[in-house]
N, C-alpha and C positions, 0 to 999 in steps of 0.2 A: 560448729562441725569440726574445725581443726582440732580443738581440745578433745572431742570425743574421739576421733580418729587416733590422737597422739596416745591417749590413755588406752585405747584398746590395743594398739601396737605394743606399748610399754607392757601391758599385762601379758600378752601373747610371748613376747620375748623373753621376759623374765621367767616365765614359767618353763621355757625351754632349758634355762640354766639348771634347773633341778632335775630334769629328766635323766634317765640312765641308758637306755637302749638307743643306739644310734645308727641309722642307716641314710641312704641318700635321699630317701623320700620324707624324712622328718627334718623339721627346720633346724638350722644352727642355733646355738645359743646367742641371745640377743644381746644389744648394747644395754649397759646399765643406764637407767634413767633416773637422775638424782633430784630430790626435791630440796626444799632450803631448810629442812628441819635442823635443828641444833645437832643432833645425833641420828645418823643413819646406822641401820645394823642388819646383817646378814645371819640367818638361823639355819641350822640343821637339827632335826628333831631325831630322838634315839628309835622312834618307831617307823622313822623313813618316810613320813607323810609329807615331810618337808626337808629339802636338801640344799643348802647353799643358796637360800633364796632371801632376796632383800625383802624386808618389811615395810609394810606402808604405815605401822605406827609411828606416830611423831613423839619422839623422845627429847625434851626440852630441859635445859638446865634452870634451876630456880634456887630460892633460899627458903622455901617452905619447911619447916621443920616437920620431922616425921620420925618414927621410932625404928626405922627398917636399918637392917646391917649396912654398912658403907663399905664399897670397894673404892679405896683412895688412890688416884693416879696421881704421881707427883713427877713431872717433868724436868724439875731441877736437879732430881737426883738420877744420874746416867751411869750405865753399866757397860757392857761390851757393845761393838758395833756387830752387825748381821751381815754375814756373807750370802745366806739364802736358805731355801727350803725346798725339797726335793726328794728324789728318790735315786736308787741304781738303776740305771739303763745296762741290763745284763744283755748278752749276746743272745738269749732267748727272746728277751723284750723286742730286740732289733728285727728278730726272724718274725714273730707273729704280726708287728706292724707292717711288716714289709708284704705281708698277705693281705691287706687292705687294698681295696681300688684305690687308685692313684688320688683321686679327688678326695676320699674320705680319709686316706692317709695325711692328706695334706691338712685337713680340717681338724683331725684329731691333733696334730703336732702343733698347728697355730693355737687350738685351745688350750694346750698343755704349756707351751712355751712362749706364746707371743705376750703383747702388751696391751692387747686391745681390750675394751669392756667385756669382750666375749670369752677371754682367756683366764687361767688361774695363775699365770705368771711365775711358773716354776724356774728358779734362778739358781740351782745347785744341782749337780748331777755327780753320781759316783759309777765309775766304769772299773771293769777288771782288766788287767794286763795280762793278755792271754784269756784263757776260759774261767769262768766261775762255774759253780755247780749247776747253775740255771743257763748253761749252753748244753745244746743237743750232745757235745762230747768234749772231753778234756783235750786241750791243746795248749803248747806255749807258742813262742814267736822264734824258736830255735829248736825245733824237734829232731832228734838225730837218731839213726838206727842204734841198736844195742852195742855198746862196744866203741862208739865214735865219740870225739868231743870238740870242742870248739872255742878254746879259750878266749880267742880275740872276737869272738861274736862276729864272725866275718859272713855267717849265713843266717844272721838275724832278718827276720821279713816281717811285715806285717799281713801278710799275704792270706793268712786264715780269715782276717775279718775285712779284707777289701770289697769282698762281694755284698755282704749283708749288713754288718755293724757299722763300719766307717761311713757309707752313704747315708744312714740315718742319722747320725751324728753329725755331718757336715749338713744336713737339711735342718736339724736344730739349730746349729750354729748360724745359719743364714736367718732364721725366725729370731734368734737371739743371740747376737754376737757377744754379747758381755757375760754369757752364762758361764759360771765358774764349774770346774771339771776337777775332781780327784779320781786319780787311778791307783788300783791295789792289785796285786797279784794274789791269785790263790795259790800258786805254787811256781817255784822255778821250773826251768826245762827239767825232766826227769834225769837226764844224764848227769846232772849236778848234784842229785841226792844221793844219801847214802845207799838207800833202797832203789834206785834206779825207776821209780814208780811216780805216778801222779798223786797217790794217797800217802799222806803222812811223812815220816821220816825228816831228816834234816838236810840242808843245805851243807855240803861237804866244805870245810874250811878252806881247802884249796882253791876253791872257786869264789870266794867273797869278792875278789878284785874284779874277775870277769863278770859275776852278776850285777856289780855296780855298773861295769861296761854295758850291760844289758839293757839296765835302765836309762842310761845316756842315749843309746841309740833308739830306745823306745821314744823318749822325749822329742828327740830330734826328727824321727821318722812321723810322729803324729804332727809336729809342727809342719813337716813337709806338705802334709794333708790338710793344712790349714786348721790343726786343732791345737789350742795352747792348753798344756796340763798345767793347772794352777798348783796342785799338791799331789804328792805320792805319800803311801805308806809302804813300809818295807814288806808287810804281810798281813793279809786279812785272817783274822782269828788265830794269831800264833800259838795259842795252847789248844787248838783244837786239829787233832790230827786224823779225824774220823771222816771227813768230807771227802768229795771227789771233785775237784783237785783239792788239795791240802798240804800244808808243810809247818812243822813244829819249828818255832824259833823262839827260844828262851830270852829274857830280858837281856843276859849278857851276850848272847849271839847276836840280839839285834843291835846293841852297843858296838861290837865288833863290826858289824856290817855297816851300820851308820858311819863308822870312822873311815870305812873305804867310800861309801856313797857322796858323803858330804864334800870331800876333797875332788871326787870325779864330777860333781855338778860344777864346782867351782872351775876346776880346769877347763870344761867344756863351755863356760860361760852361762850356765843354766841357772835361773834363778826360782826354779820351781821349788816350792816348800817340801819339807821333808817332815812327816807328822808320824809319830811313834803308837805303838800298841794297836788300836783298832779292835778291841775285845770287849768282854764283859766288865760290868760295873763292879764284880765282886772280886777284881784284883787289882786295886788302884796302886799297890806297890809295884807293879810292873811299870808302869810309866814313870813314876817316882825313881825308880831305880835307873832307867835310862837317863832321866833328866840329872840325876845325881853325878853322872859321870862328867868330868869336867872337861873332857875332850869331845865326846858327843853332844853335850848340851847346845853348844853354839850352832851347831847343824840343825838343830831340831825347833820347829816352829811351837809344836804343841802334841796335844794327845788326842786320840780317837776313840770313842766307846760304842759299844752296843748294851743292851739290857735283857739279855736272856739269862742272866744271873746278877745278884747284888741289887743296890738301890741307886737311882738316879744322884744321890747327893754325894757319890764317890767322884763325881766331877767336881764339886766345890771341894772336896779333900785334895785332890791334885791342884786345884786354882789355889788354893791356901798354901799348899807347899812350893809352888811356883807361879804366883801371880801375873808375871811378865809374858808367860806363856799361853797360847791359845787352846781352846777345847772345841771338839768337833764330835757331834753325835751322827753317827753314820749309817747305822742300819737298825731296823726294828721290822720284824715280818708280821703279817696278819695270815691267819691259817683258814684253810679250806673248811676246817671244822668249826671256826669261830662264829659268833654272829655279830651283827652290825651294831646293836646297841652296846655291848660289853666292850667291843674294840674301839667304838668312838669314844667311850668315856676313858678307858685305860689309857690308849694312846695320845689323847690330847692332855690328859692330865701328866703322864709321864715323859712321853717322847717330845711332844711340842712345848707344852708349858714347862715341864720339867726339867729337861735339858736346857733350855734357854734360862730359866731361873737359876740354873747352877753353872753358868757362865758359857755355856757352848755357842758358838758363832752360827752354827747351822743345826738343823734338824731334818733327818733323812728317814724315810720310810724304806723298805727293802725294794723289792722288785717294781718296776714299771708296769710291766705288761706280761702276760702269757696267754695260753689257749683256754678253752673249757675244761680240758683235763689237767690243769695246774702244771702243764708242761711249756717247753721243753726243759728237761733236764738230764744231767749226767747219770749214769748208772751208778746209784749211791747217793746222787745229789737229792735236794729237798724235792718231796713229792706233793707236799701239802702247802707251799708258799703261794698265797693269793697275791697276784698283781694288782696294782691299783686300776689297772684296765683288763678286762676280759675281752679278748678278741674272739667272737663267735663265729665269724665267718668273714668272707672277703667284703661283705656288705653291712657289717653290724659290729658294734662294740658296746661293752656296758661299763659303767663306771661303778667301782668296788668302794668299800669303806675308807681305805687308805687314802684314796683321791680326795675324799672331803677333809679327812684328817690334816692333810697338807694343805688342802686348798684355802682352809679358814685361815692360815697364815700366809702362804705364798701369795694369795691375789691381791694382798693389801699391806704386806711388809715387804718392801723391795730390799734389795742389796743396799747397804749403806745406812739402813735404818740403825737406831740405837736404842738398845733396851732401857726403859725408864723404870720407876719405882712403881708397885702396886701391890696391894696385900691381898690375901685371901681371907674367907671368912666363912665359917660353918662348912657347909658341903661345897661352896663356891671357891674354885680354883680359878687364878687368873695371871695374866701376864701381858705387860704394855709395851709399847713402842713409841717412838717418835720418827716419823719417815723423814727422809731429804727434803721432801715438799713442805715439811711442818705438820703434817697430820698426826693427830693421836690416834693410836689403834690400840684397842684392848680386847683380848680374847678372854671369855668366860666359859667355863665347864661346870654344870651342876653335877656334882658326883653323887648326889643323893638320889632319893626314889620319888620324893616328893618335890612340890614346886616350891620356890624360893623367890620371894620379892625383896629386893635391895636397891641401893642408891649406887649410882655411879657418881663419885665424888672428885670434882677437879677445880682447882683455883677458887676454892671456897664457895662454889655451888654445887648443886646434885641433880640428877635426874633420876626418876625412878622407873624401874622395869622388872621383869620376873623371867625367869626361865622354870620350866618344868623339869622333872629329874631325868637326868640322862643327856639333856639338851646341851648344845655348844652354839655360841654367838660370838660373832665379831662386830665390834662397835667402833666406829669412826666418826671423829669430829675434828 
């Protein structure tokens, strides 16, 4: 009877993991029940019939010869360490999460950021310094009436984010105190720009030192709120002047600013990393130009990338030029007009697997949460960006495709894991890791349209399995 009851409970709880809509009357995701098979694996199917669900099939290593293609995992070949997987927590994300009933809000945050069997273990967040375009309105932390300036940043204040955003971030930090956070501005305060506007234009050269002080005050103010900022970028998408907020910053201008920011951090005793670029893979010459500068280079930890243009291999181009510098993949959106199957395949192949196989320490999707109208956003901000979570009402949220894209890595690959060697074969794409606990984790995506049977090969043995076209699986042993 005990075995029957245990099996029933396991089946019930595991099926809760793959559900999408959540309200207080539905069961929370249940704990993972591990069997003693050689390889356990979790599956998401492109037709959405299975989502991040542990499979009951037993995969066992053996040495029986077969003619299947091999995905060879070699833990003796190691590459970069992993900082984490996650999303951008926008101001809009915090706003809609705060609309949930308190118990459901806590349940969602525990599921996203906790380390229990029910959670997906998000370990890295990107946030905006001031507003992003997925806030209700643009703002900075030192907005002034036209004609006024504040070179000493004496009026700097986190007040615009004290009511909604910072409390959510503090709640996340309480759940996962070790979570790493990268902070990036979409624009400087408007009074510091040539056009005195939140959209486009450049930072006036006379304010470079003042803007560096703005960053110092930000790091210190966030620390006073109990929030440690692990890294900053000088500017989100520095070659995109059309967003609201946005600001142009050429590579030469970013070099000049970093030469102010680096010493300002050092003088204030701030150890927060400075990461350059934070834009598309079609312009790898931008971060290389920054790193080529002998004075700026020592202040720069590495480069950040998006993939709205170019090819993910651009990360390796920069790595090959500066192998001692780190790489970060920090943003890719899923669209309200996209579909689950296509997004699952493309993002797993390019964002999660592709970025990490090209030396990235993180893989981040874009917005964590929004409402059913894909808001809030600024006037002129992204109106089609779909969050990982849709908050439908105070009593219900839905998990979307980017939730599963990230969860297939974040749930199983904690901070401090190391990428190890694995190959791809035919339509099968892979990436592999060794965790701090010594587990091997292999992510596989079938980029084709038909089923593929293959071997997972490790230490001279192999286990045979298969994936339907478009499906994604995470294997752990």
